[in-house]
C-alpha positions as CSV (number, residue, x, y, z in Angstrom):
1,M,0.0,0.0,0.0
2,R,1.5,3.3,-1.0
3,R,0.6,6.6,0.7
4,Y,1.2,10.0,-0.7
5,F,1.7,13.2,1.2
6,Y,1.3,16.5,-0.7
7,G,2.5,19.8,0.7
8,V,5.5,20.9,2.7
9,K,7.3,19.5,5.7
10,V,9.6,21.4,8.0
11,Q,12.7,19.8,9.6
12,V,13.7,21.7,12.7
13,L,16.8,21.5,15.0
14,T,16.0,23.0,18.4
15,T,17.8,23.5,21.7
16,T,16.7,21.5,24.8
17,S,14.5,24.4,25.8
18,G,12.7,24.4,22.4
19,I,14.3,27.4,20.7
20,P,14.8,26.7,16.9
21,V,18.4,26.8,15.8
22,E,18.1,25.5,12.2
23,F,15.3,24.6,9.9
24,C,14.5,23.7,6.3
25,F,11.4,23.3,4.2
26,V,11.2,20.2,2.0
27,P,8.5,18.7,-0.3
28,G,6.0,16.6,1.6
29,S,6.8,13.5,-0.5
30,E,10.5,13.5,0.6
31,S,11.5,11.0,3.3
32,D,12.5,12.4,6.7
33,V,16.0,10.9,6.5
34,Q,16.7,12.6,3.2
35,A,15.2,15.9,4.5
36,L,17.4,15.8,7.6
37,K,20.5,15.6,5.5
38,K,19.7,19.0,4.1
39,L,20.2,20.7,7.4
40,P,23.6,22.3,7.7
41,M,24.1,20.9,11.3
42,T,26.4,23.8,12.3
43,V,26.4,23.0,16.0
44,A,29.2,22.9,18.6
45,A,31.4,19.8,18.6
46,E,30.2,18.8,22.1
47,S,26.5,19.0,21.2
48,S,24.2,16.0,21.3
49,I,21.5,15.5,18.7
50,Y,18.5,13.4,19.6
51,A,15.9,12.1,17.1
52,D,13.1,9.6,17.0
53,S,13.4,6.1,15.5
54,G,12.4,7.4,12.0
55,Y,15.9,8.8,11.6
56,Y,17.7,5.6,12.6
57,G,20.4,4.8,10.1
58,L,21.9,8.2,9.6
C-alpha cells in the first residue's frame, strides 16, 4: 500500500528548551531521513543531537 503526502514538511533542530536553531522546508513527499541531511548541522562539537526512531540509520 502506497501513501502519498502532498504539501510541505519542516525539519527543525532546536535547543533542549525548544528554541529553533536550524530549519529547512522540503517537499511533503520527501523522506524524513533525506530531508534531515539538508540541514547544515552547524552546532558545537560537544553537542548531542536526539531524534526519534524514524531517523535511525543516519
